[in-house]
Every structure is written in structure tokens, then in C-alpha cells.
N, CA, C and O atoms as a GROMACS GRO file, in nm:
protein
  320
    1MET      N    1   0.095  -0.107  -0.003
    1MET     CA    2   0.008  -0.006  -0.014
    1MET      C    3   0.089   0.134  -0.006
    1MET      O    4   0.061   0.233  -0.075
    2TYR      N    5   0.192   0.126   0.087
    2TYR     CA    6   0.280   0.235   0.089
    2TYR      C    7   0.347   0.263  -0.048
    2TYR      O    8   0.347   0.374  -0.101
    3LEU      N    9   0.399   0.159  -0.094
    3LEU     CA   10   0.468   0.157  -0.215
    3LEU      C   11   0.392   0.209  -0.332
    3LEU      O   12   0.463   0.270  -0.413
    4GLY      N   13   0.269   0.200  -0.360
    4GLY     CA   14   0.159   0.258  -0.429
    4GLY      C   15   0.156   0.396  -0.418
    4GLY      O   16   0.146   0.464  -0.520
    5LEU      N   17   0.166   0.460  -0.285
    5LEU     CA   18   0.151   0.591  -0.260
    5LEU      C   19   0.291   0.658  -0.303
    5LEU      O   20   0.302   0.757  -0.375
    6ILE      N   21   0.374   0.600  -0.258
    6ILE     CA   22   0.536   0.660  -0.310
    6ILE      C   23   0.533   0.691  -0.466
    6ILE      O   24   0.564   0.799  -0.518
    7ILE      N   25   0.489   0.574  -0.534
    7ILE     CA   26   0.489   0.577  -0.685
    7ILE      C   27   0.395   0.705  -0.729
    7ILE      O   28   0.435   0.795  -0.803
    8ALA      N   29   0.289   0.700  -0.681
    8ALA     CA   30   0.186   0.799  -0.714
    8ALA      C   31   0.240   0.945  -0.682
    8ALA      O   32   0.214   1.043  -0.752
    9PHE      N   33   0.316   0.946  -0.568
    9PHE     CA   34   0.361   1.087  -0.530
    9PHE      C   35   0.504   1.124  -0.618
    9PHE      O   36   0.541   1.241  -0.627
   10ILE      N   37   0.574   1.021  -0.675
   10ILE     CA   38   0.680   1.032  -0.763
   10ILE      C   39   0.618   1.081  -0.905
   10ILE      O   40   0.672   1.170  -0.970
   11MET      N   41   0.504   1.019  -0.944
   11MET     CA   42   0.440   1.050  -1.064
   11MET      C   43   0.392   1.193  -1.084
   11MET      O   44   0.416   1.269  -1.177
   12ILE      N   45   0.308   1.214  -0.962
   12ILE     CA   46   0.277   1.363  -0.978
   12ILE      C   47   0.379   1.455  -0.943
   12ILE      O   48   0.359   1.566  -0.991
   13PHE      N   49   0.484   1.444  -0.874
   13PHE     CA   50   0.603   1.536  -0.850
   13PHE      C   51   0.669   1.543  -0.989
   13PHE      O   52   0.692   1.652  -1.042
   14GLY      N   53   0.697   1.435  -1.045
   14GLY     CA   54   0.758   1.432  -1.193
   14GLY      C   55   0.683   1.508  -1.296
   14GLY      O   56   0.735   1.582  -1.380
   15SER      N   57   0.570   1.485  -1.284
   15SER     CA   58   0.479   1.546  -1.395
   15SER      C   59   0.492   1.711  -1.362
   15SER      O   60   0.540   1.783  -1.450
   16ILE      N   61   0.456   1.759  -1.257
   16ILE     CA   62   0.476   1.894  -1.235
   16ILE      C   63   0.604   1.953  -1.263
   16ILE      O   64   0.620   2.068  -1.303
   17TRP      N   65   0.694   1.870  -1.240
   17TRP     CA   66   0.860   1.919  -1.250
   17TRP      C   67   0.884   1.935  -1.406
   17TRP      O   68   0.935   2.034  -1.458
   18ALA      N   69   0.835   1.807  -1.480
   18ALA     CA   70   0.836   1.838  -1.621
   18ALA      C   71   0.779   1.943  -1.693
   18ALA      O   72   0.830   1.992  -1.794
   19LEU      N   73   0.652   1.984  -1.631
   19LEU     CA   74   0.587   2.110  -1.683
   19LEU      C   75   0.662   2.233  -1.661
   19LEU      O   76   0.663   2.317  -1.750
   20LEU      N   77   0.722   2.252  -1.558
   20LEU     CA   78   0.785   2.387  -1.508
   20LEU      C   79   0.932   2.384  -1.547
   20LEU      O   80   0.994   2.490  -1.538
   21THR      N   81   0.988   2.283  -1.586
   21THR     CA   82   1.139   2.303  -1.594
   21THR      C   83   1.154   2.380  -1.726
   21THR      O   84   1.061   2.370  -1.806
   22ASP      N   85   1.263   2.457  -1.761
   22ASP     CA   86   1.298   2.510  -1.881
   22ASP      C   87   1.386   2.435  -1.971
   22ASP      O   88   1.409   2.469  -2.087
   23ASN      N   89   1.433   2.335  -1.916
   23ASN     CA   90   1.544   2.242  -2.008
   23ASN      C   91   1.460   2.146  -2.079
   23ASN      O   92   1.399   2.064  -2.010
   24LEU      N   93   1.449   2.143  -2.198
   24LEU     CA   94   1.374   2.014  -2.282
   24LEU      C   95   1.422   1.900  -2.244
   24LEU      O   96   1.338   1.820  -2.203
   25PHE      N   97   1.542   1.862  -2.246
   25PHE     CA   98   1.613   1.745  -2.244
   25PHE      C   99   1.598   1.690  -2.102
   25PHE      O  100   1.618   1.570  -2.083
   26LYS      N  101   1.561   1.780  -1.995
   26LYS     CA  102   1.553   1.742  -1.856
   26LYS      C  103   1.400   1.695  -1.849
   26LYS      O  104   1.370   1.588  -1.795
   27ALA      N  105   1.307   1.777  -1.905
   27ALA     CA  106   1.153   1.751  -1.945
   27ALA      C  107   1.150   1.599  -1.997
   27ALA      O  108   1.086   1.510  -1.941
   28ILE      N  109   1.234   1.580  -2.121
   28ILE     CA  110   1.198   1.431  -2.174
   28ILE      C  111   1.243   1.318  -2.087
   28ILE      O  112   1.178   1.214  -2.086
   29VAL      N  113   1.371   1.336  -1.998
   29VAL     CA  114   1.397   1.235  -1.918
   29VAL      C  115   1.314   1.214  -1.802
   29VAL      O  116   1.288   1.099  -1.767
   30ILE      N  117   1.267   1.323  -1.734
   30ILE     CA  118   1.161   1.318  -1.649
   30ILE      C  119   1.035   1.241  -1.702
   30ILE      O  120   0.987   1.144  -1.642
   31PHE      N  121   0.989   1.287  -1.812
   31PHE     CA  122   0.884   1.214  -1.875
   31PHE      C  123   0.903   1.070  -1.866
   31PHE      O  124   0.808   1.001  -1.828
   32GLY      N  125   1.020   1.012  -1.898
   32GLY     CA  126   1.038   0.880  -1.909
   32GLY      C  127   1.039   0.803  -1.766
   32GLY      O  128   1.007   0.686  -1.747
   33ILE      N  129   1.080   0.891  -1.679
   33ILE     CA  130   1.063   0.835  -1.555
   33ILE      C  131   0.932   0.810  -1.504
   33ILE      O  132   0.902   0.702  -1.453
   34VAL      N  133   0.841   0.918  -1.517
   34VAL     CA  134   0.717   0.917  -1.493
   34VAL      C  135   0.632   0.806  -1.558
   34VAL      O  136   0.534   0.756  -1.504
   35SER      N  137   0.683   0.772  -1.686
   35SER     CA  138   0.622   0.659  -1.763
   35SER      C  139   0.639   0.521  -1.692
   35SER      O  140   0.556   0.433  -1.672
   36LEU      N  141   0.788   0.527  -1.657
   36LEU     CA  142   0.848   0.394  -1.599
   36LEU      C  143   0.758   0.364  -1.435
   36LEU      O  144   0.738   0.253  -1.386
   37SER      N  145   0.723   0.483  -1.384
   37SER     CA  146   0.651   0.467  -1.262
   37SER      C  147   0.520   0.434  -1.267
   37SER      O  148   0.463   0.373  -1.176
   38SER      N  149   0.464   0.472  -1.375
   38SER     CA  150   0.340   0.434  -1.447
   38SER      C  151   0.336   0.294  -1.472
   38SER      O  152   0.238   0.233  -1.429
   39SER      N  153   0.439   0.222  -1.545
   39SER     CA  154   0.442   0.075  -1.541
   39SER      C  155   0.434  -0.006  -1.424
   39SER      O  156   0.364  -0.106  -1.410
   40VAL      N  157   0.525   0.055  -1.327
   40VAL     CA  158   0.549   0.005  -1.187
   40VAL      C  159   0.393  -0.010  -1.122
   40VAL      O  160   0.360  -0.115  -1.066
   41MET      N  161   0.304   0.098  -1.135
   41MET     CA  162   0.204   0.117  -1.082
   41MET      C  163   0.092   0.004  -1.141
   41MET      O  164   0.017  -0.057  -1.064
   42PHE      N  165   0.091  -0.013  -1.260
   42PHE     CA  166   0.012  -0.113  -1.342
   42PHE      C  167   0.062  -0.248  -1.277
   42PHE      O  168  -0.024  -0.325  -1.234
   43LEU      N  169   0.170  -0.275  -1.269
   43LEU     CA  170   0.234  -0.392  -1.219
   43LEU      C  171   0.164  -0.408  -1.076
   43LEU      O  172   0.100  -0.511  -1.055
   44LEU      N  173   0.172  -0.323  -0.991
   44LEU     CA  174   0.114  -0.328  -0.863
   44LEU      C  175  -0.038  -0.344  -0.848
   44LEU      O  176  -0.086  -0.390  -0.744
   45MET      N  177  -0.130  -0.297  -0.972
   45MET     CA  178  -0.226  -0.306  -0.972
   45MET      C  179  -0.276  -0.462  -1.035
   45MET      O  180  -0.388  -0.492  -1.075
   46GLN      N  181  -0.170  -0.537  -1.032
   46GLN     CA  182  -0.182  -0.683  -1.104
   46GLN      C  183  -0.243  -0.685  -1.261
   46GLN      O  184  -0.323  -0.765  -1.308
   47ALA      N  185  -0.188  -0.588  -1.316
   47ALA     CA  186  -0.203  -0.593  -1.467
   47ALA      C  187  -0.069  -0.603  -1.538
   47ALA      O  188  -0.023  -0.504  -1.595
   48PRO      N  189  -0.009  -0.713  -1.535
   48PRO     CA  190   0.113  -0.739  -1.607
   48PRO      C  191   0.136  -0.714  -1.751
   48PRO      O  192   0.243  -0.676  -1.799
   49ASP      N  193   0.023  -0.740  -1.819
   49ASP     CA  194   0.022  -0.727  -1.980
   49ASP      C  195   0.040  -0.557  -2.006
   49ASP      O  196   0.119  -0.504  -2.083
   50VAL      N  197  -0.043  -0.502  -1.931
   50VAL     CA  198  -0.032  -0.350  -1.936
   50VAL      C  199   0.095  -0.271  -1.890
   50VAL      O  200   0.146  -0.172  -1.943
   51ALA      N  201   0.132  -0.332  -1.786
   51ALA     CA  202   0.274  -0.273  -1.733
   51ALA      C  203   0.394  -0.300  -1.825
   51ALA      O  204   0.491  -0.224  -1.836
   52ILE      N  205   0.373  -0.436  -1.902
   52ILE     CA  206   0.501  -0.465  -1.977
   52ILE      C  207   0.468  -0.377  -2.129
   52ILE      O  208   0.569  -0.353  -2.196
   53THR      N  209   0.358  -0.336  -2.176
   53THR     CA  210   0.342  -0.258  -2.276
   53THR      C  211   0.365  -0.114  -2.245
   53THR      O  212   0.430  -0.043  -2.322
   54GLU      N  213   0.316  -0.072  -2.141
   54GLU     CA  214   0.371   0.057  -2.089
   54GLU      C  215   0.535   0.087  -2.064
   54GLU      O  216   0.583   0.200  -2.059
   55ALA      N  217   0.603  -0.026  -2.051
   55ALA     CA  218   0.743   0.007  -2.009
   55ALA      C  219   0.806  -0.018  -2.131
   55ALA      O  220   0.917   0.035  -2.136
   56ALA      N  221   0.770  -0.088  -2.244
   56ALA     CA  222   0.825  -0.096  -2.354
   56ALA      C  223   0.770   0.022  -2.443
   56ALA      O  224   0.861   0.083  -2.501
   57ILE      N  225   0.659   0.064  -2.464
   57ILE     CA  226   0.627   0.184  -2.541
   57ILE      C  227   0.628   0.293  -2.478
   57ILE      O  228   0.692   0.384  -2.531
   58GLY      N  229   0.570   0.319  -2.369
   58GLY     CA  230   0.562   0.451  -2.309
   58GLY      C  231   0.706   0.496  -2.259
   58GLY      O  232   0.751   0.606  -2.290
   59SER      N  233   0.774   0.406  -2.183
   59SER     CA  234   0.894   0.463  -2.134
   59SER      C  235   1.006   0.422  -2.216
   59SER      O  236   1.103   0.493  -2.192
   60GLY      N  237   1.030   0.329  -2.308
   60GLY     CA  238   1.121   0.294  -2.388
   60GLY      C  239   1.108   0.344  -2.525
   60GLY      O  240   1.201   0.423  -2.546
   61ILE      N  241   1.034   0.331  -2.624
   61ILE     CA  242   1.007   0.367  -2.763
   61ILE      C  243   1.008   0.510  -2.743
   61ILE      O  244   1.103   0.576  -2.784
   62THR      N  245   0.903   0.568  -2.677
   62THR     CA  246   0.841   0.700  -2.651
   62THR      C  247   0.962   0.796  -2.627
   62THR      O  248   1.001   0.887  -2.701
   63THR      N  249   1.010   0.758  -2.516
   63THR     CA  250   1.149   0.843  -2.462
   63THR      C  251   1.263   0.834  -2.556
   63THR      O  252   1.338   0.931  -2.569
   64ALA      N  253   1.279   0.731  -2.619
   64ALA     CA  254   1.395   0.733  -2.699
   64ALA      C  255   1.355   0.828  -2.823
   64ALA      O  256   1.433   0.917  -2.854
   65LEU      N  257   1.243   0.811  -2.891
   65LEU     CA  258   1.210   0.898  -3.013
   65LEU      C  259   1.203   1.032  -2.964
   65LEU      O  260   1.245   1.120  -3.040
   66PHE      N  261   1.153   1.071  -2.839
   66PHE     CA  262   1.175   1.228  -2.836
   66PHE      C  263   1.319   1.260  -2.804
   66PHE      O  264   1.357   1.370  -2.843
   67ILE      N  265   1.408   1.183  -2.740
   67ILE     CA  266   1.564   1.218  -2.711
   67ILE      C  267   1.621   1.215  -2.895
   67ILE      O  268   1.692   1.306  -2.938
   68PHE      N  269   1.588   1.127  -2.960
   68PHE     CA  270   1.640   1.124  -3.107
   68PHE      C  271   1.596   1.258  -3.179
   68PHE      O  272   1.668   1.318  -3.259
   69THR      N  273   1.462   1.298  -3.137
   69THR     CA  274   1.410   1.417  -3.222
   69THR      C  275   1.457   1.539  -3.140
   69THR      O  276   1.450   1.647  -3.198
   70TYR      N  277   1.503   1.539  -3.015
   70TYR     CA  278   1.548   1.638  -2.954
   70TYR      C  279   1.725   1.663  -3.001
   70TYR      O  280   1.778   1.774  -3.008
   71LYS      N  281   1.775   1.566  -3.021
   71LYS     CA  282   1.924   1.572  -3.049
   71LYS      C  283   1.910   1.630  -3.216
   71LYS      O  284   1.995   1.711  -3.254
   72LYS      N  285   1.812   1.588  -3.306
   72LYS     CA  286   1.811   1.620  -3.440
   72LYS      C  287   1.802   1.796  -3.450
   72LYS      O  288   1.862   1.874  -3.525
   73LEU      N  289   1.707   1.820  -3.349
   73LEU     CA  290   1.685   1.976  -3.334
   73LEU      C  291   1.798   2.057  -3.301
   73LEU      O  292   1.815   2.164  -3.359
   74GLU      N  293   1.893   2.007  -3.198
   74GLU     CA  294   2.002   2.051  -3.167
   74GLU      C  295   2.093   2.049  -3.276
   74GLU      O  296   2.173   2.142  -3.284
   75ASP      N  297   2.097   1.954  -3.365
   75ASP     CA  298   2.206   1.963  -3.458
   75ASP      C  299   2.168   2.068  -3.572
   75ASP      O  300   2.252   2.120  -3.645
   76ARG      N  301   2.031   2.090  -3.576
   76ARG     CA  302   1.954   2.199  -3.692
   76ARG      C  303   1.998   2.337  -3.624
   76ARG      O  304   2.041   2.427  -3.696
   77LYS      N  305   1.987   2.352  -3.496
   77LYS     CA  306   2.033   2.448  -3.427
   77LYS      C  307   2.168   2.521  -3.450
   77LYS      O  308   2.195   2.640  -3.470
   78ASP      N  309   2.244   2.411  -3.440
   78ASP     CA  310   2.394   2.432  -3.452
   78ASP      C  311   2.426   2.455  -3.596
   78ASP      O  312   2.530   2.519  -3.611
   79GLU      N  313   2.375   2.424  -3.689
   79GLU     CA  314   2.402   2.453  -3.833
   79GLU      C  315   2.362   2.613  -3.874
   79GLU      O  316   2.401   2.680  -3.969
   80ARG      N  317   2.296   2.635  -3.798
   80ARG     CA  318   2.218   2.800  -3.836
   80ARG      C  319   2.330   2.877  -3.779
   80ARG      O  320   2.327   3.000  -3.780
   0.00000   0.00000   0.00000
């Protein structure tokens, strides 16, 4: 029970922190942490299939795609 409350606090705190930060890369990393926390929460709610999907797509592929896009934008900024 307490573990669920701690994870919920991490998710809420991380979401607010990602919204308020000025650094885009930091916001992307925090988004990945919130998504990974969400997959742990699904696991605690005894939904392992949803947890695996959230871990793979939500925190894995989506975060990697955001970081790749961020790096491409930084490269274009440097060219100008």
C-alpha cells in the first residue's frame, strides 16, 4: 500500500517538474521516469500485460524517439 503511494507521489511530482522545467532534455528524461513509474503502478495493480506494454512503448520507445528528435533539433540549431 505504501509503495503505491510513493509511486503516485513520484508520478505527480515528476509531472509537475516536467511542466515547470525550462530545459527540454530534462523534461524528456523526467517524462521517461514518470512513464516507468506508471508501468510499476500497473504491475502493483496486477495488470502485468499493461505494465509490460507501458514499459516497452511508454518509457522505452517514446522516450527514445523524443531524445532522438531533440538531438536532431539541436543539430539543426548548430547549423544555423
